C-alpha positions in Angstrom: 72.4 111.2 110.8 72.0 113.2 107.6 75.0 111.6 105.8 73.0 108.5 104.7 70.1 110.4 102.9 72.5 112.8 101.4 74.7 110.1 100.0 71.7 108.3 98.6 70.5 111.5 96.9 74.0 112.1 95.5 74.1 108.5 94.1 70.6 108.9 92.6 71.7 112.1 90.9 74.8 110.5 89.5 72.8 107.6 88.2 70.2 109.8 86.5 73.0 111.7 84.8 74.7 108.5 83.5 71.4 106.9 82.4 70.3 110.1 80.6 73.6 110.8 79.0 73.8 107.2 77.9 70.5 107.5 76.0 71.4 110.8 74.4 74.9 109.7 73.5 73.5 106.6 71.9 70.9 108.4 69.8 72.6 111.7 69.0 76.2 111.0 69.6 78.7 112.6 72.0 79.6 115.6 69.9 76.0 116.6 69.2 74.9 116.3 72.8 75.4 119.3 75.1 75.8 119.3 78.9 72.8 121.6 79.3 70.7 119.2 77.4 71.8 116.3 79.6 71.1 118.2 82.8 67.6 119.3 81.6 66.7 115.8 80.5 67.9 114.3 83.7 66.0 116.8 85.8 68.9 117.5 88.2 68.7 121.3 88.2 71.8 123.1 86.9 75.0 122.0 85.3 76.6 122.4 88.8 75.0 119.0 89.6 76.8 117.5 86.7 80.2 119.0 87.5 79.8 118.0 91.1 80.0 114.4 90.0 82.1 114.6 86.8 85.0 116.9 85.9 83.6 117.5 82.4 81.5 115.9 79.7 84.3 113.6 78.7 84.4 112.2 82.3 80.7 111.6 82.1 81.1 109.9 78.8 83.7 107.6 80.3 81.3 106.6 83.0 78.7 105.8 80.4 81.2 103.9 78.4 82.0 101.7 81.4 78.3 101.1 82.0 77.8 99.9 78.5 80.9 97.7 78.7 79.6 96.1 81.9 76.2 95.3 80.3 77.9 94.0 77.1 80.1 91.7 79.2 77.1 90.3 80.9 75.2 89.7 77.7 78.2 88.1 76.0 78.7 85.8 79.0 75.0 84.8 78.8 75.5 83.6 75.2 78.2 81.1 76.2 76.8 77.6 76.5 79.6 75.4 75.1 80.8 72.4 77.0 84.5 72.8 76.0 86.7 75.9 76.4 87.2 76.2 72.7 83.4 76.3 72.1 83.1 78.9 74.9 85.8 81.0 73.4 84.2 81.0 70.0 80.8 81.7 71.3 82.0 84.6 73.5 83.9 86.3 70.7 81.0 85.8 68.3 78.6 87.3 70.8 80.9 90.4 71.0 80.7 90.7 67.2 76.9 90.4 67.3 76.8 93.2 69.9 78.7 95.5 67.5 75.5 95.6 65.5 73.6 97.1 68.5 73.0 100.8 68.0 74.1 101.8 71.5 77.2 99.6 71.4 78.1 100.8 67.9 77.8 104.5 68.7 79.2 104.7 72.2 81.9 101.9 72.3 83.0 101.7 68.7 82.4 105.1 67.0 82.6 107.8 69.6 84.7 105.8 72.1 88.1 106.0 70.4 87.4 109.6 69.3 86.4 110.9 72.7 88.7 108.8 75.0 91.7 108.6 72.7 93.1 105.4 71.3 95.2 104.5 74.4 92.5 105.0 77.0 90.0 103.2 74.8 92.3 100.2 74.5 93.0 100.2 78.2 89.3 99.9 79.1 88.7 97.3 76.4 91.6 95.2 77.7 90.4 95.5 81.3 87.0 93.9 80.3 88.3 91.4 77.7 91.8 90.2 78.6 90.9 88.4 81.8 88.0 86.4 80.4 89.9 85.4 77.2 92.9 84.4 79.2 90.9 82.2 81.6 89.2 80.5 78.7 92.4 79.8 76.9 94.0 78.3 80.0 90.9 76.2 80.6 91.2 75.0 77.0 94.8 73.8 77.6 93.4 71.8 80.5 90.4 70.2 78.9 92.4 69.5 75.7 90.2 71.6 73.4 92.7 74.4 72.7 96.4 74.2 71.7 98.2 77.4 72.6 101.8 77.9 73.8 101.2 81.1 75.7 97.6 81.9 76.8 98.6 85.4 78.1 100.1 86.5 74.8 97.4 84.9 72.7 94.7 86.6 74.8 96.1 90.0 73.8 96.3 89.0 70.2 92.7 87.8 70.2 91.4 90.9 71.9 93.1 93.0 69.3 91.6 91.0 66.5 88.0 91.0 67.8 88.2 94.7 68.7 89.4 95.5 65.1 86.7 93.2 63.7 84.0 95.1 65.8 85.3 98.4 64.6 85.2 97.1 61.0 81.5 96.1 61.4 80.6 99.3 63.2 82.1 101.6 60.5 81.0 99.5 57.4 77.7 100.4 55.9 77.3 97.0 54.2 75.1 94.5 56.1 77.4 91.7 55.1 80.2 93.1 57.2 79.2 91.0 60.3 79.1 87.8 58.3 82.5 88.5 56.7 84.1 89.3 60.0 82.6 86.2 61.6 83.9 83.9 58.8 87.4 85.4 59.2 87.3 85.0 63.0 86.2 81.3 62.6 89.1 80.7 60.3 91.5 82.3 62.8 90.1 80.4 65.8 90.3 77.1 63.9 94.1 77.3 64.3 93.7 77.2 68.1 91.5 74.0 68.2 93.5 71.1 69.5 93.5 68.1 67.1 93.1 65.6 69.9 92.3 65.7 73.6 95.1 66.3 76.0 96.6 63.1 77.4 95.5 62.2 80.9 98.1 61.6 83.6 98.8 57.9 83.9 97.4 56.3 87.0 100.0 54.9 89.4 99.9 51.1 89.8 100.3 49.6 93.2 102.8 46.8 93.4 
């Protein structure tokens, strides 16, 4: 009978920790934020509450990282309005570059993310959120005739690597023109995927 309320309380505590840490990591950065500060700001008592849900501060950061990725994915999807797969691909990748200008995304995903999680883990999470969407769009483009690509799976990995590096470039550059420069380069790259003509439709069988 008491399992339900206890579970709800535990989930609420975990949520408060993630939300509070997300705000502090975004404004102060991971390395300048202590666990005691997170616990106090979250109002969850002692650091024992934090370690009950997370092995350490790095594990808490990874939970925050995942939350930011999920929100980013939703916002990027909302920016896609194109009628062809090629337009949707371009809009989706452009939206990701736009989000790299957001202070929270910049700090948590692009600046502290690789340093805290390590390059391999950072790439694994980025791939999990990006590969599926890009691959589906590329495959859709081969069907609607808007994209010419021999291997959608391989190209999806290449595009993810390109846009991730472009986002890192924007995040680490201090010049305001970095986003425009990266956008122009991405547009040039994507132009090579645009099909020159619609895919031929299957011929209709004629009854004799």
